[in-house]
N, C-alpha and C positions, 0 to 999 in steps of 0.2 A: 504494500500500500504506500502511495506517495505521501510524504510528510510535509505538512505546512509548518514552517519554523517561525516562532516568534522570538526575537532576540531582544534581550533587555540589558541594561547597563549594570550598575552596581547592585541593585536589588530588584526583586520581583514586584510585589505589590498586588493590590486587589484587582486593578485593571487587567494585569497579565493573567491572573487566575481565572477571572470571569471570561476573558476572551478565549482562553484555552478550552474551558468547559463548553462554551458556545460552539466552538469548532467541532468538538467531539460529539456534541448533541446532533450535529448535522451529518454524523457518520464518517467523519474524517479524523485522521490522526494528527495531533498537534504535539510538537516538541519544543520545550523552552530551553534556551541556552542562557545561563547566567554568567555574564562576563566576569563577575567577581568570584566565581567558583575557583577554589584553590587548586582543583585538579585539572582545570582547563589549561592546556599548553598549546600555543599557536606557533607553528613554523611554516615555512614556505610550501610544505606538502599538505597543509591542512585542507580537509575536504569535507563537504556536507552531502549526505544522500538526501537531496531535497529538490523541489522544483520552485516553491514559493518562499521568499524571505520577507517577512514583515518586521521591520525594525522599530523598536520602541526606544531607540537611543540615537544620538547624533553627535554634534559638536556643541559643547556648552559647559561653562564652569558650574560645578556643583560641589558644595562643601569645600570650596577653595582648591578644587582640582579640575584641570582642563581635561575633558574626556576624549582626548585624542586616541586613546587605546581603542575605543569602540569604533571610531571612524576608520582607523587603520584596519581593524578586523573586517569591517564591511567592504572596504576597498579591496582587500585581499580576495574576498569572495566574488566581488564584482569583476575582478580580473579573469575569473574562470569563464565568463560569458556563457554561463549555462543556467543561471538562476533568474527567476522573475522577481524583481524587487518591487514591493508595494509598501511605501512609496519608493519611487526611484531615488537613487543617490543624488541626482541633480536637484530634485525637488526638496530633498532633505537639506541640502546645502543652501538652497535659496531661502529656506525658512530659518535655518540655524543662524545665518549671518543677518542680523537685524538691520544692518545698513543696506545690504543688498535687497532685503525684503521691502524696505521703504522705497527703494528705487524702482523695483518691479511694480509695486502697487501704484506709484505715481505715474508710471508709463501707461497704466490702465485707467488713469483719471480717477483713482480711488483716493479719497481724502485721508491723509495721514498727518500726524504732527510734523512740523518742520524739523528736519533731521540733518545733522552734519557729522562728518568724520573728523575728529580732531587729534592733534599731536600733543597739545599742551594748553596751558592757561591762556596764552595770547590767542590761540586758535579759537578758544571758547568765547573770548570777548569779541573777536572779529565776527564770529557767527551771530552773536546776539545783536551786534550793531547792524550788520548787513540785513538781518531779518526783522529789525525793529522790535526785539524781544526784551522784556524786563524780567526780573526774578519774580517767582521761582522758575527754575528750569530743571530739566532732568539730565543726569549723567548716568550712563550705563555702558557695560561692555557689550560689544557686538555679539560675542559668543558666550551667552550665559543662560541659565535655566532657572525656572521657579522664582523669578524676581530677586535672586540673591545679590545681584550686583547693582540694583537700581537705587540711585541716590537723588533725593530732592534737595536742590541747592538754592539757598536763599540770599547769598551775598558773594562779593568778590573773594573774601577769605575762604569760604567754603569751596568755591569753584577752584581756587588755587590748590587747596588740599586734595580735592577729588581728581585733579588732572596731572598730578606729579609723575605718574607712570603711564600716562595716556598713550603715548606713542608705542609702548611695549605691549599694551593690553588690548589694542583694538577697541578704542573708546569712541562712543558717539554722544553728542549733545542733542537734546531734543526739546522742542517746545512743550511746555507744561499745559495740558488740557484740563480745565476745571470741570470735573464731572461729579462733584460732591452733591449728594441728594439729601437735603436736610442735615442730619448729623452723621450720615454714613456715606461711603463711597460705593457706587454700584456700576459695574461694567457688564459686558455681555460676552458669553462664549457660545458660538454657534458651530455645530459639527456638520461638515460636508463629506459625503461618501459617494464617490463615483458620479460627481456632477449633480447630486441631489442634497438638499438640506434635510437632515434627519432629526434635528432638534436643537434646542438652545436653552440657556438659563442665564439668570443674572448672578454675578458673584458679588457678595456683600461683605464689606470690610470696614473696620473702624479707621483705617488709614488708606493711603492711595495705592498701596500694593495689595491686589485683590486675589493673588494666587491661592487656590485651595490648599496647596502644599504648605502654606503658612498658617493654616488653621481657620481660614475664612469659610463662610457659609454660602448656600445657594438659595435662590428664589425662583419661582415659576416665571417664565418669560412668554408673553403673548407675541409670537413672531408675526411681523407684518411683511408685506411684499418688498418694502425698501430694504429691510435687514436681510431678507433672503437673497436679494439681488447683490447686495454688497458682499455677502459671504461667498456666493458662487463666483463672482468676479475675482475675489481675493484668492480663492483656491486655484482658479484658472491662471492667475498671474504668476504663481510659483510652480505651476504644472503639477499640482498635488492631487492625489486620488482620495486620500483620507486626511482631512485637514481640520484642525480647530482654528477658528478665526476669532480674535479678541477685538471687540468693538466698544467704544465709549461715546457718550453723547456730550458734546461741548455745550456747556451752559451759556456761553457767550452768544452763540448763533443758532443753538438748538439743532445742530447737524451732527451726523454720525462720523466718527473717525476710526479707521482701523489702526490698532496699535501694533499687533503682531499676528503671525500665523504659527501654527504648531503642527508638525507632521507626525508627532507621537502623542496625541492628546489623551489625557486620562479620561476615564469614563465614570469615575466615582460620583461626580456631580449629577450626571444623568440618572444613575441608579438611585440616588437619594430622592429624585423626583418621580421615580417609577418608569423611566424611559429606558427600554432595553436596547441601547445602541450597540452593545457587545454582539448581540445576535445579528444586527445589520452589518457590522464590520465583518463578522465571521462569515456570513453568507457571501459577501463580496469576495473575500479571500478564497472561499471554496469555488466560486464562479470563475475566478482568475485561474485557479488550478485546472478546472475542467476545460478552459479555453486553450 
């Protein structure tokens, strides 16, 4: 029987477990490779008996470590030219590099915060002047995950401190979009699978970082046609098949802005709202295998 492989980075988690179970319920075999497994040894002869590889890892700083190991592992497999990657490595890179994501979204006329790649403090000041921006602004690393590198900067001194290693870390400066809703911050996560919107929810936080990984909660979202169109165009912009799209509403002009895309989106938030997106993802992976 052909195996569909789900690859994860340091740890597994509930999203991996539910996806594996959903694949098996469809009568297919699923194997999980944990890249943190002490017994895993990779050399140039490494081989997988598989047709479909669905990656749940990419490039991004997590717990102060750059996950290049996972990226090198995936590239090794890609060099065999025998596996079907869902998502493709190209789309994974397009999404992992936040600066490239912003560029690709802009080319599709999708609203995003004004974003610049900077080397140092002076670059940051020049960007703010050029774009007529005032504090606060956002500083983050291009390759980062779960909101761990995102900084809200309120003055020149903070900007100077946050950009000391900018040229070495792949750092971007970004317009701050005010999306505070009364005393909380709420943004939107929408999931696109194979060119269709399968669901969405609001992420609710007491601060501007809304990632569920940091302990925030979810709320039901009434998806309208505008949000669906934005999500579909964003997934298409990065050439993604399974994509989480993060959107927020700008309080200044009441318009939606796409903040990021994610080619390895977690499914916990959907499960909390009773939406079985794991089954939808699993069915798509099985269909890819049959084709």
